[in-house]
N, C-alpha and C positions, 0 to 999 in steps of 0.2 A: 670866324666866329670867336672873337674874342673870351679873355676870360676859360678856355676851357681846356679841361687836361682828359685826354686817354691815356687812363690806366691800360696796360695792354701783358693782362696775368699769360706769363709762358713757363707752360713747367708741364708736369706729369709727363709718365715714360711712354701712354700709347701702347697700353699690353695688349689690347685688342687688336692691334697692328704688328706682335712680332708674327718673321721675326725681323722683318722692318725695322719697327719702331722699338724701343725699351729704353732702359732708363741715361744711356752715355749717348746717345742714338733718340730723342724726343718725335712725336712726330710732326710736330711745329717746326720739324729744321729739317722738312721733307716737302719736294712737290710732288706732293700728289694729286693734283691736276690737271698735272703736263699745261703751264703755265710758265715751266721755266724761272720759277723765283716761288722758293720756300711758302708754308700756308703765313710762316711768323712774316715775309718780305710782303707780301700781297696783303697782309693783314694793314703794314706797314702805311704800302702803298695808298691804302681807301683811308685811313686816316691821316696822314699827314696835309692831303689839301684842306681839310676839317682843322686841322689842329696846327698847322707848322709842326716848330717846335715843343713843340707843347705832349708831348706823349711819351709817358715813364712806364717801360718795360721792367715788369715783375719777377726774377727767373730763380733759379736755384743757379748754387754756387760753381755747378758742373758744370754748367749751358753758359755764363756767364761769357769765356770769350767766342765759342760760337757766331751768339745772338751782340757783339760789338764785331765781328768776322760778317758778320752781313747786314745791320743794321750802321754802315759807317755813316750814316748821318743824325744817330740816337748822342746826345750828349753826354757823357759819363756822367755829371749829377741825374740822369736822368732814365740808368740801369739800378734798382738794387736789385741785390744778390742774395740770394733769405740762405740759412748757413746749411735750415735741412727745409723739407720739403714740409707743409701745411694747410696742403691745398689752397684754393681757388679764391673761398671768402678772406684767411687772414693774409695771403696778399693783398687781395682791394683794400681790406683793411688799412692792413698799414700802409698803401703807398697813398691813401681814405689822407690818416693822419700826415706823414710827411707831409702832401699838397694842401692842409690846414694852415701846416706853418707856415709853409714858401710862398699861397696863396690862398689866405682866408674869404678869398671873395670867389670864388672862381667854383664853374659849374665842373664834377667829374663824371667823367660815364665810363665802365667800364666793357670791353670789346674783344675779348678770347681770339689767343693767340692762333688756331684751329679751329675757324671756320673760312666756310667755304662762302661765301654773299656771292650771287650769280647777276645783279643788276646794280653794279656800284652806284648808279648817281640815285637808284632807287631809294638805298643805302644812306650816301649821302643827306638825300632829299628829310628821312624821317631823323638824322639825327638830331640835324637842325632843326625840322619842329619839337626834338624833345627837348634839346636844350633850350629854347623859347616859354615852352609849359616848366621846365625844370627852374627856371627861373625867373615865375611865380611861385615858385616852393614847394610846390610836387615832384615826388617817387617816380620816376616815366620807366618802363620799360618795353623795348622794343622787340616784338619774337614774329614769330611764324604762328598762320595758321596751323593748328592739327589737322589731318588728313584721314588720323585715324589711334584709335589708343591703343596705348605703346607706355610698357616702364622705361626702355631703352630711352 
């Protein structure tokens, strides 16, 4: 999919998983599914076939070296290290502004570093369709159908 950038916000402390995850070792750096790859790495594995080298990871300066160690094919200019955490929307906005300057005609998708996707082929098909629709001028959201009301 030419002209598509995946923005991968990789931040947060994962405090609900304490003591495994904490600010110095957030959940996206851990293998929580038994895949022998961290959540960040499995996100990369899903996105790389779709975007090749057009993946931008936004993380905190505290996690910059760990992200580079886990993603050796990530280009240095595609790693953005925030000096202080400002939540996902700020990270996505920063990446979007940088990509607007770098590749103004591109389609940008945001994909969290800590999601578990059970059917990667279905996910890839959904992303391809979302990109097709986005190229017609729409904002597209991919989500799961809720099975019950929940605030968490």
